[in-house]
PQR file of N, CA, C, O and H, with PARSE charges and radii, in Angstrom:
ATOM      1  N   MET A   1       0.833  -1.182   0.000 -0.4000 1.5000
ATOM      2  CA  MET A   1       0.000   0.000   0.000 -0.0000 2.0000
ATOM      3  C   MET A   1       0.880   1.248   0.000  0.5500 1.7000
ATOM      4  O   MET A   1       1.877   1.307   0.719 -0.5500 1.4000
ATOM      5  N   ILE A   2       0.523   2.216  -0.781 -0.4000 1.5000
ATOM      6  CA  ILE A   2       1.291   3.455  -0.896 -0.0000 2.0000
ATOM      7  C   ILE A   2       0.976   4.375   0.283  0.5500 1.7000
ATOM      8  O   ILE A   2      -0.188   4.595   0.619 -0.5500 1.4000
ATOM      9  H   ILE A   2      -0.287   2.168  -1.366  0.4000 1.0000
ATOM     10  N   GLN A   3       2.019   4.904   0.900 -0.4000 1.5000
ATOM     11  CA  GLN A   3       1.851   5.870   1.977 -0.0000 2.0000
ATOM     12  C   GLN A   3       1.784   7.273   1.381  0.5500 1.7000
ATOM     13  O   GLN A   3       2.655   7.660   0.601 -0.5500 1.4000
ATOM     14  H   GLN A   3       2.965   4.726   0.628  0.4000 1.0000
ATOM     15  N   ILE A   4       0.775   8.021   1.737 -0.4000 1.5000
ATOM     16  CA  ILE A   4       0.605   9.384   1.260 -0.0000 2.0000
ATOM     17  C   ILE A   4       1.182  10.333   2.310  0.5500 1.7000
ATOM     18  O   ILE A   4       0.855  10.232   3.492 -0.5500 1.4000
ATOM     19  H   ILE A   4       0.067   7.707   2.371  0.4000 1.0000
ATOM     20  N   ASN A   5       2.037  11.249   1.875 -0.4000 1.5000
ATOM     21  CA  ASN A   5       2.612  12.234   2.780 -0.0000 2.0000
ATOM     22  C   ASN A   5       1.790  13.517   2.692  0.5500 1.7000
ATOM     23  O   ASN A   5       2.130  14.430   1.940 -0.5500 1.4000
ATOM     24  H   ASN A   5       2.303  11.331   0.915  0.4000 1.0000
ATOM     25  N   TYR A   6       0.714  13.577   3.461 -0.4000 1.5000
ATOM     26  CA  TYR A   6      -0.180  14.729   3.443 -0.0000 2.0000
ATOM     27  C   TYR A   6       0.537  16.004   3.890  0.5500 1.7000
ATOM     28  O   TYR A   6       0.263  17.091   3.381 -0.5500 1.4000
ATOM     29  H   TYR A   6       0.438  12.835   4.071  0.4000 1.0000
ATOM     30  N   SER A   7       1.447  15.863   4.834 -0.4000 1.5000
ATOM     31  CA  SER A   7       2.156  17.028   5.374 -0.0000 2.0000
ATOM     32  C   SER A   7       3.014  17.714   4.331  0.5500 1.7000
ATOM     33  O   SER A   7       3.242  18.921   4.416 -0.5500 1.4000
ATOM     34  H   SER A   7       1.670  14.980   5.248  0.4000 1.0000
ATOM     35  N   ALA A   8       3.493  16.969   3.350 -0.4000 1.5000
ATOM     36  CA  ALA A   8       4.338  17.551   2.309 -0.0000 2.0000
ATOM     37  C   ALA A   8       3.522  18.291   1.255  0.5500 1.7000
ATOM     38  O   ALA A   8       4.074  19.045   0.453 -0.5500 1.4000
ATOM     39  H   ALA A   8       3.308  15.988   3.281  0.4000 1.0000
ATOM     40  N   MET A   9       2.212  18.077   1.257 -0.4000 1.5000
ATOM     41  CA  MET A   9       1.353  18.720   0.256 -0.0000 2.0000
ATOM     42  C   MET A   9       1.023  20.149   0.675  0.5500 1.7000
ATOM     43  O   MET A   9       0.879  20.450   1.860 -0.5500 1.4000
ATOM     44  H   MET A   9       1.764  17.465   1.908  0.4000 1.0000
ATOM     45  N   THR A  10       0.908  21.013  -0.315 -0.4000 1.5000
ATOM     46  CA  THR A  10       0.397  22.356  -0.034 -0.0000 2.0000
ATOM     47  C   THR A  10      -1.089  22.231   0.258  0.5500 1.7000
ATOM     48  O   THR A  10      -1.691  21.189  -0.002 -0.5500 1.4000
ATOM     49  H   THR A  10       1.025  20.769  -1.278  0.4000 1.0000
ATOM     50  N   ASP A  11      -1.679  23.287   0.796 -0.4000 1.5000
ATOM     51  CA  ASP A  11      -3.123  23.264   1.041 -0.0000 2.0000
ATOM     52  C   ASP A  11      -3.883  22.992  -0.248  0.5500 1.7000
ATOM     53  O   ASP A  11      -4.826  22.201  -0.275 -0.5500 1.4000
ATOM     54  H   ASP A  11      -1.189  24.133   1.007  0.4000 1.0000
ATOM     55  N   LYS A  12      -3.461  23.653  -1.308 -0.4000 1.5000
ATOM     56  CA  LYS A  12      -4.124  23.476  -2.600 -0.0000 2.0000
ATOM     57  C   LYS A  12      -3.993  22.038  -3.088  0.5500 1.7000
ATOM     58  O   LYS A  12      -4.968  21.450  -3.557 -0.5500 1.4000
ATOM     59  H   LYS A  12      -2.695  24.295  -1.287  0.4000 1.0000
ATOM     60  N   ASP A  13      -2.800  21.471  -2.979 -0.4000 1.5000
ATOM     61  CA  ASP A  13      -2.581  20.093  -3.419 -0.0000 2.0000
ATOM     62  C   ASP A  13      -3.396  19.103  -2.588  0.5500 1.7000
ATOM     63  O   ASP A  13      -3.972  18.157  -3.125 -0.5500 1.4000
ATOM     64  H   ASP A  13      -2.008  21.949  -2.598  0.4000 1.0000
ATOM     65  N   LEU A  14      -3.439  19.328  -1.283 -0.4000 1.5000
ATOM     66  CA  LEU A  14      -4.201  18.445  -0.406 -0.0000 2.0000
ATOM     67  C   LEU A  14      -5.691  18.516  -0.733  0.5500 1.7000
ATOM     68  O   LEU A  14      -6.378  17.494  -0.753 -0.5500 1.4000
ATOM     69  H   LEU A  14      -2.971  20.097  -0.847  0.4000 1.0000
ATOM     70  N   ARG A  15      -6.176  19.709  -0.986 -0.4000 1.5000
ATOM     71  CA  ARG A  15      -7.589  19.881  -1.372 -0.0000 2.0000
ATOM     72  C   ARG A  15      -7.873  19.157  -2.685  0.5500 1.7000
ATOM     73  O   ARG A  15      -8.869  18.444  -2.801 -0.5500 1.4000
ATOM     74  H   ARG A  15      -5.618  20.539  -0.969  0.4000 1.0000
ATOM     75  N   GLN A  16      -7.005  19.339  -3.665 -0.4000 1.5000
ATOM     76  CA  GLN A  16      -7.170  18.677  -4.960 -0.0000 2.0000
ATOM     77  C   GLN A  16      -7.130  17.157  -4.790  0.5500 1.7000
ATOM     78  O   GLN A  16      -7.921  16.436  -5.398 -0.5500 1.4000
ATOM     79  H   GLN A  16      -6.195  19.918  -3.571  0.4000 1.0000
ATOM     80  N   TYR A  17      -6.212  16.685  -3.969 -0.4000 1.5000
ATOM     81  CA  TYR A  17      -6.092  15.245  -3.723 -0.0000 2.0000
ATOM     82  C   TYR A  17      -7.393  14.709  -3.132  0.5500 1.7000
ATOM     83  O   TYR A  17      -7.914  13.688  -3.581 -0.5500 1.4000
ATOM     84  H   TYR A  17      -5.569  17.271  -3.475  0.4000 1.0000
ATOM     85  N   PHE A  18      -7.912  15.406  -2.121 -0.4000 1.5000
ATOM     86  CA  PHE A  18      -9.145  14.922  -1.493 -0.0000 2.0000
ATOM     87  C   PHE A  18     -10.308  14.925  -2.480  0.5500 1.7000
ATOM     88  O   PHE A  18     -11.115  13.995  -2.488 -0.5500 1.4000
ATOM     89  H   PHE A  18      -7.489  16.236  -1.756  0.4000 1.0000
ATOM     90  N   LEU A  19     -10.400  15.953  -3.304 -0.4000 1.5000
ATOM     91  CA  LEU A  19     -11.498  16.008  -4.266 -0.0000 2.0000
ATOM     92  C   LEU A  19     -11.448  14.840  -5.250  0.5500 1.7000
ATOM     93  O   LEU A  19     -12.483  14.400  -5.749 -0.5500 1.4000
ATOM     94  H   LEU A  19      -9.745  16.708  -3.297  0.4000 1.0000
ATOM     95  N   LYS A  20     -10.250  14.343  -5.527 -0.4000 1.5000
ATOM     96  CA  LYS A  20     -10.104  13.194  -6.430 -0.0000 2.0000
ATOM     97  C   LYS A  20     -10.219  11.861  -5.691  0.5500 1.7000
ATOM     98  O   LYS A  20     -10.495  10.829  -6.304 -0.5500 1.4000
ATOM     99  H   LYS A  20      -9.409  14.700  -5.122  0.4000 1.0000
ATOM    100  N   HIS A  21     -10.009  11.882  -4.371 -0.4000 1.5000
ATOM    101  CA  HIS A  21     -10.022  10.664  -3.560 -0.0000 2.0000
ATOM    102  C   HIS A  21     -10.944  10.868  -2.363  0.5500 1.7000
ATOM    103  O   HIS A  21     -10.502  10.843  -1.214 -0.5500 1.4000
ATOM    104  H   HIS A  21      -9.785  12.720  -3.873  0.4000 1.0000
ATOM    105  N   ARG A  22     -12.207  11.066  -2.638 -0.4000 1.5000
ATOM    106  CA  ARG A  22     -13.172  11.379  -1.577 -0.0000 2.0000
ATOM    107  C   ARG A  22     -13.301  10.298  -0.512  0.5500 1.7000
ATOM    108  O   ARG A  22     -13.773  10.575   0.591 -0.5500 1.4000
ATOM    109  H   ARG A  22     -12.566  11.086  -3.571  0.4000 1.0000
ATOM    110  N   GLU A  23     -12.898   9.094  -0.818 -0.4000 1.5000
ATOM    111  CA  GLU A  23     -12.974   8.015   0.164 -0.0000 2.0000
ATOM    112  C   GLU A  23     -11.856   8.115   1.207  0.5500 1.7000
ATOM    113  O   GLU A  23     -11.901   7.430   2.229 -0.5500 1.4000
ATOM    114  H   GLU A  23     -12.515   8.869  -1.713  0.4000 1.0000
ATOM    115  N   ASP A  24     -10.860   8.961   0.956 -0.4000 1.5000
ATOM    116  CA  ASP A  24      -9.719   9.114   1.857 -0.0000 2.0000
ATOM    117  C   ASP A  24     -10.068  10.091   2.980  0.5500 1.7000
ATOM    118  O   ASP A  24      -9.841  11.297   2.878 -0.5500 1.4000
ATOM    119  H   ASP A  24     -10.824   9.518   0.127  0.4000 1.0000
ATOM    120  N   LYS A  25     -10.621   9.536   4.039 -0.4000 1.5000
ATOM    121  CA  LYS A  25     -11.067  10.358   5.175 -0.0000 2.0000
ATOM    122  C   LYS A  25      -9.897  10.981   5.925  0.5500 1.7000
ATOM    123  O   LYS A  25     -10.052  12.027   6.556 -0.5500 1.4000
ATOM    124  H   LYS A  25     -10.805   8.556   4.122  0.4000 1.0000
ATOM    125  N   ILE A  26      -8.734  10.351   5.863 -0.4000 1.5000
ATOM    126  CA  ILE A  26      -7.552  10.920   6.520 -0.0000 2.0000
ATOM    127  C   ILE A  26      -7.146  12.217   5.822  0.5500 1.7000
ATOM    128  O   ILE A  26      -6.780  13.194   6.475 -0.5500 1.4000
ATOM    129  H   ILE A  26      -8.608   9.502   5.350  0.4000 1.0000
ATOM    130  N   ALA A  27      -7.212  12.217   4.502 -0.4000 1.5000
ATOM    131  CA  ALA A  27      -6.879  13.435   3.749 -0.0000 2.0000
ATOM    132  C   ALA A  27      -7.830  14.558   4.125  0.5500 1.7000
ATOM    133  O   ALA A  27      -7.404  15.697   4.316 -0.5500 1.4000
ATOM    134  H   ALA A  27      -7.510  11.424   3.972  0.4000 1.0000
ATOM    135  N   LEU A  28      -9.110  14.246   4.232 -0.4000 1.5000
ATOM    136  CA  LEU A  28     -10.081  15.265   4.620 -0.0000 2.0000
ATOM    137  C   LEU A  28      -9.770  15.781   6.019  0.5500 1.7000
ATOM    138  O   LEU A  28      -9.775  16.990   6.251 -0.5500 1.4000
ATOM    139  H   LEU A  28      -9.456  13.321   4.077  0.4000 1.0000
ATOM    140  N   GLN A  29      -9.501  14.879   6.944 -0.4000 1.5000
ATOM    141  CA  GLN A  29      -9.224  15.304   8.309 -0.0000 2.0000
ATOM    142  C   GLN A  29      -7.986  16.191   8.367  0.5500 1.7000
ATOM    143  O   GLN A  29      -7.969  17.187   9.090 -0.5500 1.4000
ATOM    144  H   GLN A  29      -9.496  13.897   6.756  0.4000 1.0000
ATOM    145  N   MET A  30      -6.959  15.838   7.616 -0.4000 1.5000
ATOM    146  CA  MET A  30      -5.749  16.668   7.566 -0.0000 2.0000
ATOM    147  C   MET A  30      -6.076  18.062   7.031  0.5500 1.7000
ATOM    148  O   MET A  30      -5.608  19.067   7.567 -0.5500 1.4000
ATOM    149  H   MET A  30      -6.972  15.029   7.028  0.4000 1.0000
ATOM    150  N   TYR A  31      -6.886  18.112   5.967 -0.4000 1.5000
ATOM    151  CA  TYR A  31      -7.256  19.397   5.378 -0.0000 2.0000
ATOM    152  C   TYR A  31      -8.095  20.215   6.355  0.5500 1.7000
ATOM    153  O   TYR A  31      -7.863  21.413   6.519 -0.5500 1.4000
ATOM    154  H   TYR A  31      -7.266  17.296   5.532  0.4000 1.0000
ATOM    155  N   LEU A  32      -9.063  19.582   7.001 -0.4000 1.5000
ATOM    156  CA  LEU A  32      -9.889  20.292   7.975 -0.0000 2.0000
ATOM    157  C   LEU A  32      -9.064  20.783   9.155  0.5500 1.7000
ATOM    158  O   LEU A  32      -9.308  21.872   9.675 -0.5500 1.4000
ATOM    159  H   LEU A  32      -9.251  18.609   6.869  0.4000 1.0000
ATOM    160  N   ASP A  33      -8.096  19.989   9.576 -0.4000 1.5000
ATOM    161  CA  ASP A  33      -7.211  20.420  10.667 -0.0000 2.0000
ATOM    162  C   ASP A  33      -6.445  21.677  10.277  0.5500 1.7000
ATOM    163  O   ASP A  33      -6.299  22.600  11.079 -0.5500 1.4000
ATOM    164  H   ASP A  33      -7.898  19.105   9.154  0.4000 1.0000
ATOM    165  N   ARG A  34      -5.960  21.705   9.045 -0.4000 1.5000
ATOM    166  CA  ARG A  34      -5.242  22.896   8.572 -0.0000 2.0000
ATOM    167  C   ARG A  34      -6.162  24.114   8.562  0.5500 1.7000
ATOM    168  O   ARG A  34      -5.779  25.202   8.993 -0.5500 1.4000
ATOM    169  H   ARG A  34      -6.079  20.956   8.394  0.4000 1.0000
ATOM    170  N   LEU A  35      -7.373  23.915   8.067 -0.4000 1.5000
ATOM    171  CA  LEU A  35      -8.320  25.026   7.996 -0.0000 2.0000
ATOM    172  C   LEU A  35      -8.688  25.541   9.380  0.5500 1.7000
ATOM    173  O   LEU A  35      -8.813  26.748   9.586 -0.5500 1.4000
ATOM    174  H   LEU A  35      -7.685  23.031   7.718  0.4000 1.0000
ATOM    175  N   SER A  36      -8.857  24.634  10.316 -0.4000 1.5000
ATOM    176  CA  SER A  36      -9.276  25.051  11.655 -0.0000 2.0000
ATOM    177  C   SER A  36      -8.199  25.872  12.362  0.5500 1.7000
ATOM    178  O   SER A  36      -8.497  26.609  13.301 -0.5500 1.4000
ATOM    179  H   SER A  36      -8.755  23.654  10.148  0.4000 1.0000
ATOM    180  N   LYS A  37      -6.954  25.748  11.916 -0.4000 1.5000
ATOM    181  CA  LYS A  37      -5.858  26.508  12.516 -0.0000 2.0000
ATOM    182  C   LYS A  37      -5.818  27.952  12.018  0.5500 1.7000
ATOM    183  O   LYS A  37      -5.089  28.784  12.559 -0.5500 1.4000
ATOM    184  H   LYS A  37      -6.712  25.149  11.152  0.4000 1.0000
ATOM    185  N   ARG A  38      -6.603  28.238  10.993 -0.4000 1.5000
ATOM    186  CA  ARG A  38      -6.634  29.597  10.437 -0.0000 2.0000
ATOM    187  C   ARG A  38      -7.926  30.280  10.854  0.5500 1.7000
ATOM    188  O   ARG A  38      -8.998  29.675  10.812 -0.5500 1.4000
ATOM    189  H   ARG A  38      -7.195  27.562  10.554  0.4000 1.0000
ATOM    190  N   SER A  39      -7.825  31.503  11.244 -0.4000 1.5000
ATOM    191  CA  SER A  39      -9.011  32.209  11.732 -0.0000 2.0000
ATOM    192  C   SER A  39      -9.989  32.578  10.620  0.5500 1.7000
ATOM    193  O   SER A  39     -11.174  32.771  10.895 -0.5500 1.4000
ATOM    194  H   SER A  39      -6.954  31.994  11.278  0.4000 1.0000
ATOM    195  N   ASN A  40      -9.528  32.681   9.372 -0.4000 1.5000
ATOM    196  CA  ASN A  40     -10.412  33.113   8.292 -0.0000 2.0000
ATOM    197  C   ASN A  40     -11.091  31.946   7.576  0.5500 1.7000
ATOM    198  O   ASN A  40     -11.841  32.165   6.625 -0.5500 1.4000
ATOM    199  H   ASN A  40      -8.566  32.524   9.150  0.4000 1.0000
ATOM    200  N   LYS A  41     -10.847  30.733   8.007 -0.4000 1.5000
ATOM    201  CA  LYS A  41     -11.468  29.557   7.393 -0.0000 2.0000
ATOM    202  C   LYS A  41     -12.392  28.902   8.408  0.5500 1.7000
ATOM    203  O   LYS A  41     -12.075  28.828   9.595 -0.5500 1.4000
ATOM    204  H   LYS A  41     -10.238  30.554   8.780  0.4000 1.0000
ATOM    205  N   LYS A  42     -13.533  28.431   7.931 -0.4000 1.5000
ATOM    206  CA  LYS A  42     -14.445  27.751   8.831 -0.0000 2.0000
ATOM    207  C   LYS A  42     -14.436  26.253   8.543  0.5500 1.7000
ATOM    208  O   LYS A  42     -14.184  25.827   7.416 -0.5500 1.4000
ATOM    209  H   LYS A  42     -13.790  28.491   6.967  0.4000 1.0000
ATOM    210  N   VAL A  43     -14.712  25.469   9.568 -0.4000 1.5000
ATOM    211  CA  VAL A  43     -14.830  24.026   9.411 -0.0000 2.0000
ATOM    212  C   VAL A  43     -16.229  23.743   8.889  0.5500 1.7000
ATOM    213  O   VAL A  43     -17.222  24.180   9.470 -0.5500 1.4000
ATOM    214  H   VAL A  43     -14.917  25.815  10.484  0.4000 1.0000
ATOM    215  N   ILE A  44     -16.296  23.017   7.800 -0.4000 1.5000
ATOM    216  CA  ILE A  44     -17.556  22.761   7.108 -0.0000 2.0000
ATOM    217  C   ILE A  44     -18.356  21.657   7.778  0.5500 1.7000
ATOM    218  O   ILE A  44     -19.568  21.779   7.949 -0.5500 1.4000
ATOM    219  H   ILE A  44     -15.489  22.661   7.328  0.4000 1.0000
ATOM    220  N   THR A  45     -17.685  20.586   8.154 -0.4000 1.5000
ATOM    221  CA  THR A  45     -18.360  19.418   8.703 -0.0000 2.0000
ATOM    222  C   THR A  45     -17.362  18.564   9.462  0.5500 1.7000
ATOM    223  O   THR A  45     -16.177  18.891   9.530 -0.5500 1.4000
ATOM    224  H   THR A  45     -16.700  20.487   8.015  0.4000 1.0000
ATOM    225  N   THR A  46     -17.840  17.480  10.029 -0.4000 1.5000
ATOM    226  CA  THR A  46     -16.974  16.511  10.691 -0.0000 2.0000
ATOM    227  C   THR A  46     -17.188  15.148  10.048  0.5500 1.7000
ATOM    228  O   THR A  46     -18.171  14.938   9.337 -0.5500 1.4000
ATOM    229  H   THR A  46     -18.802  17.215   9.974  0.4000 1.0000
ATOM    230  N   LEU A  47     -16.284  14.238  10.295 -0.4000 1.5000
ATOM    231  CA  LEU A  47     -16.366  12.925   9.663 -0.0000 2.0000
ATOM    232  C   LEU A  47     -17.619  12.149  10.042  0.5500 1.7000
ATOM    233  O   LEU A  47     -18.112  11.351   9.245 -0.5500 1.4000
ATOM    234  H   LEU A  47     -15.485  14.408  10.873  0.4000 1.0000
ATOM    235  N   ASP A  48     -18.134  12.366  11.227 -0.4000 1.5000
ATOM    236  CA  ASP A  48     -19.308  11.615  11.665 -0.0000 2.0000
ATOM    237  C   ASP A  48     -20.637  12.324  11.381  0.5500 1.7000
ATOM    238  O   ASP A  48     -21.689  11.848  11.809 -0.5500 1.4000
ATOM    239  H   ASP A  48     -17.733  13.014  11.874  0.4000 1.0000
ATOM    240  N   ASP A  49     -20.605  13.434  10.680 -0.4000 1.5000
ATOM    241  CA  ASP A  49     -21.811  14.183  10.337 -0.0000 2.0000
ATOM    242  C   ASP A  49     -22.643  13.403   9.310  0.5500 1.7000
ATOM    243  O   ASP A  49     -22.125  13.031   8.257 -0.5500 1.4000
ATOM    244  H   ASP A  49     -19.751  13.821  10.332  0.4000 1.0000
ATOM    245  N   PRO A  50     -23.926  13.150   9.604 -0.5600 1.5000
ATOM    246  CA  PRO A  50     -24.750  12.407   8.648  0.2800 2.0000
ATOM    247  C   PRO A  50     -24.967  13.149   7.329  0.5500 1.7000
ATOM    248  O   PRO A  50     -25.291  12.526   6.318 -0.5500 1.4000
ATOM    249  N   ASP A  51     -24.792  14.461   7.329 -0.4000 1.5000
ATOM    250  CA  ASP A  51     -24.955  15.268   6.114 -0.0000 2.0000
ATOM    251  C   ASP A  51     -23.609  15.641   5.506  0.5500 1.7000
ATOM    252  O   ASP A  51     -23.496  16.637   4.790 -0.5500 1.4000
ATOM    253  H   ASP A  51     -24.528  14.967   8.151  0.4000 1.0000
ATOM    254  N   PHE A  52     -22.601  14.844   5.792 -0.4000 1.5000
ATOM    255  CA  PHE A  52     -21.230  15.110   5.367 -0.0000 2.0000
ATOM    256  C   PHE A  52     -21.135  15.435   3.874  0.5500 1.7000
ATOM    257  O   PHE A  52     -20.651  16.506   3.508 -0.5500 1.4000
ATOM    258  H   PHE A  52     -22.693  14.035   6.374  0.4000 1.0000
ATOM    259  N   ASP A  53     -21.589  14.526   3.010 -0.4000 1.5000
ATOM    260  CA  ASP A  53     -21.456  14.712   1.559 -0.0000 2.0000
ATOM    261  C   ASP A  53     -22.161  15.972   1.076  0.5500 1.7000
ATOM    262  O   ASP A  53     -21.615  16.724   0.268 -0.5500 1.4000
ATOM    263  H   ASP A  53     -21.983  13.656   3.308  0.4000 1.0000
ATOM    264  N   GLU A  54     -23.367  16.199   1.568 -0.4000 1.5000
ATOM    265  CA  GLU A  54     -24.118  17.372   1.142 -0.0000 2.0000
ATOM    266  C   GLU A  54     -23.414  18.675   1.533  0.5500 1.7000
ATOM    267  O   GLU A  54     -23.379  19.627   0.753 -0.5500 1.4000
ATOM    268  H   GLU A  54     -23.811  15.588   2.224  0.4000 1.0000
ATOM    269  N   LYS A  55     -22.857  18.709   2.742 -0.4000 1.5000
ATOM    270  CA  LYS A  55     -22.168  19.913   3.209 -0.0000 2.0000
ATOM    271  C   LYS A  55     -20.891  20.176   2.415  0.5500 1.7000
ATOM    272  O   LYS A  55     -20.584  21.319   2.078 -0.5500 1.4000
ATOM    273  H   LYS A  55     -22.885  17.936   3.376  0.4000 1.0000
ATOM    274  N   ILE A  56     -20.156  19.111   2.122 -0.4000 1.5000
ATOM    275  CA  ILE A  56     -18.931  19.256   1.335 -0.0000 2.0000
ATOM    276  C   ILE A  56     -19.266  19.767  -0.060  0.5500 1.7000
ATOM    277  O   ILE A  56     -18.624  20.691  -0.559 -0.5500 1.4000
ATOM    278  H   ILE A  56     -20.406  18.183   2.396  0.4000 1.0000
ATOM    279  N   GLN A  57     -20.262  19.170  -0.682 -0.4000 1.5000
ATOM    280  CA  GLN A  57     -20.648  19.581  -2.030 -0.0000 2.0000
ATOM    281  C   GLN A  57     -21.154  21.022  -2.055  0.5500 1.7000
ATOM    282  O   GLN A  57     -20.844  21.767  -2.984 -0.5500 1.4000
ATOM    283  H   GLN A  57     -20.783  18.419  -0.277  0.4000 1.0000
ATOM    284  N   ALA A  58     -21.918  21.417  -1.060 -0.4000 1.5000
ATOM    285  CA  ALA A  58     -22.407  22.798  -0.979 -0.0000 2.0000
ATOM    286  C   ALA A  58     -21.244  23.774  -0.827  0.5500 1.7000
ATOM    287  O   ALA A  58     -21.238  24.834  -1.452 -0.5500 1.4000
ATOM    288  H   ALA A  58     -22.169  20.812  -0.305  0.4000 1.0000
ATOM    289  N   ALA A  59     -20.269  23.425  -0.009 -0.4000 1.5000
ATOM    290  CA  ALA A  59     -19.110  24.293   0.193 -0.0000 2.0000
ATOM    291  C   ALA A  59     -18.290  24.417  -1.089  0.5500 1.7000
ATOM    292  O   ALA A  59     -17.786  25.494  -1.406 -0.5500 1.4000
ATOM    293  H   ALA A  59     -20.274  22.564   0.499  0.4000 1.0000
ATOM    294  N   ILE A  60     -18.159  23.331  -1.811 -0.4000 1.5000
ATOM    295  CA  ILE A  60     -17.419  23.364  -3.074 -0.0000 2.0000
ATOM    296  C   ILE A  60     -18.148  24.248  -4.078  0.5500 1.7000
ATOM    297  O   ILE A  60     -17.528  25.068  -4.756 -0.5500 1.4000
ATOM    298  H   ILE A  60     -18.568  22.455  -1.553  0.4000 1.0000
ATOM    299  N   ARG A  61     -19.465  24.081  -4.174 -0.4000 1.5000
ATOM    300  CA  ARG A  61     -20.249  24.932  -5.092 -0.0000 2.0000
ATOM    301  C   ARG A  61     -20.117  26.410  -4.724  0.5500 1.7000
ATOM    302  O   ARG A  61     -19.982  27.265  -5.599 -0.5500 1.4000
ATOM    303  H   ARG A  61     -19.969  23.415  -3.623  0.4000 1.0000
ATOM    304  N   GLU A  62     -20.158  26.701  -3.435 -0.4000 1.5000
ATOM    305  CA  GLU A  62     -20.015  28.079  -2.960 -0.0000 2.0000
ATOM    306  C   GLU A  62     -18.667  28.670  -3.365  0.5500 1.7000
ATOM    307  O   GLU A  62     -18.599  29.808  -3.828 -0.5500 1.4000
ATOM    308  H   GLU A  62     -20.268  26.007  -2.724  0.4000 1.0000
ATOM    309  N   GLN A  63     -17.607  27.905  -3.192 -0.4000 1.5000
ATOM    310  CA  GLN A  63     -16.279  28.379  -3.568 -0.0000 2.0000
ATOM    311  C   GLN A  63     -16.156  28.577  -5.077  0.5500 1.7000
ATOM    312  O   GLN A  63     -15.527  29.530  -5.537 -0.5500 1.4000
ATOM    313  H   GLN A  63     -17.662  26.980  -2.816  0.4000 1.0000
ATOM    314  N   MET A  64     -16.754  27.680  -5.834 -0.4000 1.5000
ATOM    315  CA  MET A  64     -16.700  27.799  -7.291 -0.0000 2.0000
ATOM    316  C   MET A  64     -17.452  29.059  -7.764  0.5500 1.7000
ATOM    317  O   MET A  64     -17.014  29.740  -8.691 -0.5500 1.4000
ATOM    318  H   MET A  64     -17.265  26.905  -5.461  0.4000 1.0000
ATOM    319  N   GLU A  65     -18.570  29.349  -7.123 -0.4000 1.5000
ATOM    320  CA  GLU A  65     -19.330  30.545  -7.466 -0.0000 2.0000
ATOM    321  C   GLU A  65     -18.546  31.815  -7.141  0.5500 1.7000
ATOM    322  O   GLU A  65     -18.593  32.787  -7.896 -0.5500 1.4000
ATOM    323  H   GLU A  65     -18.926  28.795  -6.370  0.4000 1.0000
ATOM    324  N   LYS A  66     -17.837  31.806  -6.034 -0.4000 1.5000
ATOM    325  CA  LYS A  66     -17.038  32.967  -5.639 -0.0000 2.0000
ATOM    326  C   LYS A  66     -15.912  33.229  -6.632  0.5500 1.7000
ATOM    327  O   LYS A  66     -15.570  34.379  -6.906 -0.5500 1.4000
ATOM    328  H   LYS A  66     -17.800  31.016  -5.422  0.4000 1.0000
ATOM    329  N   LYS A  67     -15.339  32.154  -7.170 -0.4000 1.5000
ATOM    330  CA  LYS A  67     -14.226  32.287  -8.103 -0.0000 2.0000
ATOM    331  C   LYS A  67     -14.702  32.628  -9.505  0.5500 1.7000
ATOM    332  O   LYS A  67     -13.907  32.956 -10.386 -0.5500 1.4000
ATOM    333  H   LYS A  67     -15.617  31.219  -6.948  0.4000 1.0000
ATOM    334  N   GLY A  68     -16.012  32.546  -9.696 -0.4000 1.5000
ATOM    335  CA  GLY A  68     -16.622  33.001 -10.940 -0.0000 2.0000
ATOM    336  C   GLY A  68     -16.494  32.104 -12.069  0.5500 1.7000
ATOM    337  O   GLY A  68     -16.980  32.410 -13.158 -0.5500 1.4000
ATOM    338  H   GLY A  68     -16.658  32.280  -8.981  0.4000 1.0000
TER
END
């Protein structure tokens, strides 16, 4: 099994990786941990949230709309 070095990834790379590998909950947790350390980013959801997928998709749509 290949070991992924999430710490070596930039925030952008980690986000892109998670979007391509949505089953990788560790990648999501690493990304959320990074976001929670910044005051200007909000945590969207948690791993045990029953509405996890819907919240992630809504947040992605929101970001895409902002970027135009």
